[in-house]
C-alpha positions as a printed Julia matrix, in Angstrom:
290×3 Matrix{Float64}:
  97.59   -75.61   63.36
  97.34   -79.09   61.87
  94.38   -81.78   63.07
  94.86   -85.43   63.41
  92.14   -87.87   63.87
  93.87   -91.25   63.55
  95.9    -93.09   66.64
  98.73   -94.31   64.63
  99.06   -90.77   63.21
  98.94   -89.0    66.6
 101.26   -91.45   68.21
 104.01   -91.34   65.22
 103.84   -87.2    65.18
 104.1    -86.88   69.04
 106.92   -89.37   69.54
 108.77   -88.03   66.55
 108.65   -84.64   68.01
 110.04   -86.11   71.57
 112.87   -87.68   69.74
 114.04   -84.28   68.14
 114.19   -83.16   72.05
 110.5    -81.31   71.96
 108.72   -81.3    75.33
 104.99   -81.99   74.87
 102.21   -79.97   76.66
  98.59   -81.74   76.4
  95.34   -80.33   76.91
  92.48   -82.84   76.93
  88.86   -81.73   76.42
  85.3    -82.57   75.47
  85.58   -79.52   73.09
  83.04   -76.35   73.27
  85.97   -74.57   74.19
  85.89   -71.14   76.39
  88.52   -69.17   77.92
  89.0    -71.44   80.89
  90.19   -74.31   78.3
  92.41   -71.55   76.67
  93.99   -70.77   79.88
  94.92   -74.65   80.06
  96.56   -74.16   76.66
  98.55   -71.1    77.95
  99.81   -73.31   81.22
 100.68   -76.09   78.66
 102.71   -73.61   76.39
 104.63   -72.73   79.73
 105.45   -76.07   80.58
 106.36   -77.09   76.77
 107.63   -76.45   73.41
 104.49   -77.81   71.68
 101.15   -77.91   72.7
  98.54   -80.84   71.74
  94.63   -79.88   72.5
  92.31   -83.23   72.19
  88.61   -82.72   71.47
  86.52   -86.04   72.18
  83.18   -86.43   73.98
  83.7    -89.56   75.76
  80.45   -91.59   75.97
  82.17   -93.72   79.17
  81.65   -91.17   81.56
  78.0    -90.25   80.79
  75.46   -92.22   82.58
  72.16   -93.36   81.0
  70.12   -90.37   82.09
  73.07   -87.59   81.39
  73.33   -85.31   78.51
  75.6    -87.42   76.14
  73.6    -86.51   73.3
  72.97   -83.02   73.73
  76.09   -81.91   74.99
  77.53   -78.66   73.21
  79.55   -79.26   70.23
  80.93   -76.77   67.35
  84.1    -78.21   66.05
  84.61   -75.29   63.31
  84.36   -72.87   66.38
  86.93   -74.93   68.42
  89.54   -75.34   65.79
  89.22   -71.24   65.24
  89.86   -70.68   68.91
  92.58   -73.51   69.18
  94.31   -72.09   66.24
  94.0    -68.36   67.59
  95.71   -69.62   70.9
  98.67   -71.26   69.28
  97.78   -75.16   69.49
 100.24   -76.87   67.7
  98.14   -79.93   67.03
  94.3    -80.69   67.32
  93.9    -84.18   68.01
  90.09   -85.07   67.02
  89.34   -88.79   67.37
  85.68   -90.24   67.0
  84.21   -92.88   69.63
  84.69   -95.81   66.7
  88.51   -94.89   66.71
  88.73   -94.98   70.41
  86.83   -97.62   70.8
  86.51   -99.95   68.36
  84.97  -102.55   70.52
  83.02  -102.13   73.8
  86.37  -101.67   76.5
  86.35  -104.86   78.55
  88.96  -103.43   80.6
  88.72  -100.05   82.36
  90.45   -97.93   84.95
  88.62   -98.14   88.32
  88.95   -95.31   90.88
  90.21   -95.77   94.31
  87.38   -96.96   96.89
  86.96   -94.33   99.81
  86.58   -90.76   99.63
  88.53   -89.75   96.7
  86.89   -92.27   94.11
  83.48   -93.02   95.95
  82.3    -89.63   97.37
  81.07   -86.3    96.07
  80.89   -86.93   92.24
  81.59   -90.32   92.58
  78.53   -91.15   94.5
  76.48   -88.59   92.29
  77.63   -90.29   89.3
  78.3    -93.8    89.48
  80.63   -95.03   86.87
  81.81   -91.49   86.03
  85.18   -91.57   87.3
  86.01   -95.27   85.63
  85.02   -93.51   82.4
  87.1    -90.43   82.76
  90.13   -92.45   83.88
  89.49   -94.95   81.12
  89.78   -92.32   78.5
  92.24   -90.16   80.46
  94.78   -93.39   80.55
  94.06   -94.13   76.56
  94.95   -90.44   75.47
  98.18   -90.5    77.72
  99.25   -93.71   75.84
  98.38   -92.46   72.28
  99.64   -88.47   72.74
 102.76   -89.46   75.23
 102.9    -85.95   76.74
 105.52   -84.64   79.3
 102.9    -82.58   81.21
  99.17   -82.73   80.9
  96.93   -79.75   82.12
  93.62   -80.12   84.01
  91.45   -77.5    85.4
  90.72   -77.02   89.3
  86.91   -76.53   88.48
  87.21   -80.47   88.4
  88.94   -80.51   91.55
  87.73   -84.34   92.39
  88.74   -85.37   88.81
  92.18   -83.77   88.88
  93.23   -85.38   92.07
  92.15   -88.81   90.59
  94.17   -88.51   87.38
  97.02   -87.67   89.52
  96.63   -90.32   91.74
  96.26   -92.67   88.59
  99.42   -91.38   87.34
 101.46   -91.83   90.54
 100.01   -95.39   91.16
 100.44   -96.48   87.31
 103.81   -94.81   86.54
 102.91   -92.6    83.71
 105.91   -90.92   82.73
 104.46   -87.55   82.65
 103.49   -84.49   85.26
  99.88   -83.16   85.8
  99.48   -79.76   86.36
  96.1    -77.92   87.68
  95.43   -74.68   86.79
  93.05   -72.17   88.56
  89.43   -72.33   87.78
  88.67   -69.35   85.37
  85.47   -67.41   86.21
  83.04   -64.96   84.22
  83.5    -61.21   85.78
  80.27   -62.02   87.77
  82.03   -65.18   89.61
  80.25   -67.82   87.65
  83.0    -70.68   86.84
  83.23   -71.17   83.22
  81.65   -74.19   81.75
  80.76   -75.66   78.46
  77.32   -76.71   80.18
  76.59   -72.73   81.07
  75.69   -72.74   77.32
  72.3    -74.94   78.33
  71.16   -71.92   80.79
  68.93   -69.36   79.78
  69.49   -65.74   81.28
  67.14   -66.13   84.39
  69.13   -69.56   85.1
  72.26   -67.94   84.5
  71.72   -65.09   87.25
  70.44   -68.21   89.51
  73.74   -70.22   88.96
  75.56   -67.46   90.63
  74.66   -69.05   93.81
  77.37   -71.43   93.5
  80.16   -69.21   93.71
  78.26   -67.1    96.06
  77.85   -69.91   98.4
  81.56   -70.74   98.26
  82.29   -66.93   98.59
  80.06   -67.04  101.62
  82.21   -70.0   103.09
  85.4    -67.89  102.05
  84.45   -65.07  103.99
  83.21   -66.59  107.12
  86.34   -68.68  107.42
  88.62   -65.73  107.07
  86.64   -64.02  109.76
  87.44   -66.63  112.25
  84.71   -69.17  111.74
  86.3    -72.57  111.49
  83.48   -75.02  112.35
  83.15   -77.11  108.84
  79.29   -77.61  109.97
  78.86   -73.97  110.97
  80.74   -73.13  107.38
  78.65   -75.45  105.27
  75.44   -74.11  106.94
  76.76   -70.45  105.71
  77.07   -71.21  102.32
  73.86   -73.47  101.96
  72.05   -70.44  103.04
  73.34   -68.92   99.78
  72.73   -72.19   97.58
  69.13   -72.48   98.52
  68.31   -69.76   96.13
  65.17   -69.85   94.0
  65.87   -72.0    90.61
  68.37   -73.81   92.3
  68.45   -77.59   93.68
  71.4    -78.1    95.69
  73.0    -81.48   95.82
  76.2    -81.09   98.26
  78.21   -78.72   99.76
  81.42   -80.24  101.65
  84.51   -79.13  103.18
  86.76   -81.86  102.55
  90.53   -82.12  102.6
  93.16   -82.53  100.01
  92.32   -86.29  100.0
  88.59   -85.53  100.01
  87.85   -86.62  103.36
  85.38   -84.8   105.31
  86.95   -82.19  107.92
  85.5    -80.9   111.17
  87.5    -77.9   111.34
  88.59   -75.61  108.5
  91.93   -74.75  107.67
  94.03   -73.03  104.69
  94.16   -75.76  102.11
  90.63   -76.97  102.95
  88.73   -77.33   99.92
  84.7    -76.5    99.54
  82.98   -78.16   97.04
  79.35   -77.61   95.6
  77.2    -79.22   93.03
  73.67   -77.93   92.19
  71.23   -78.35   89.1
  70.0    -75.07   87.96
  66.83   -76.12   85.74
  68.09   -79.8    84.21
  71.88   -78.2    83.99
  74.11   -79.9    86.77
  77.13   -77.28   87.58
  79.81   -77.86   90.24
  82.33   -75.48   91.64
  85.06   -75.16   94.54
  87.14   -73.08   96.32
  90.49   -73.69   98.43
  90.17   -71.93  101.55
  92.77   -69.35  101.65
  92.67   -68.81   97.97
  89.22   -67.62   97.51
  86.57   -67.3    94.62
  87.86   -63.72   94.08
  91.49   -64.72   93.75
  90.89   -66.96   90.12
  91.21   -65.26   87.08
  88.66   -63.86   85.27
  87.86   -63.4    81.74
  88.3    -60.36   79.69
């Protein structure tokens, strides 16, 4: 596995491989890789001939009081994991390379539920930062397919909308959330959690499981389903932010149906975590580590 840090070098390499007929799969990450990221690599391999994985902690998507400075980083470990999983090229630009000057043009998410609700409301400016860096990475890497995880459900929906609206010549694949055996969704931010906090964090997947179970038992009223989930989410050590039932466009629903999405966000200590489940799939259906 070779590593590239320069934009021009990355452009030249990917376009040369495409001219040779290779189909390029791309996995954009902020590093501190875990099995969830590596399953995205596996999916990208299924969709293409070569896999590029990027590692870039994007300052544009962090608010002034968020965890950019302490976001977990371990590039040597990431290199080893990526090589073991068969990544063909690791793209590791730094902030000065990606943003030689403060960007004066940013990709703005759409108004309405898709861009302004849930994470859009909780983290103003976050999605503009995400879409801007993803658009830049797509222009630099020029993949045929890019793979994102469903844990960041709203982000994946916005990326797909940007690709459709701006006619990027690539396909977006969304892979299932990967969970630890106890149900906790894998996240780089899990590294912040103490053992006691990690146990408390199981309330997120537990709340989603309660919603899913109640729905399978015949309860469809969204308010009642939310109440079932909140009973579990309101656990010691957990500060709930939201539990919402929405359709694929992030619009709130009154009655839950197959494909309704339940999304949750909460703080455990100072760590903010998110998770979701698509009713009909279920938390238990997501792949696990091991």
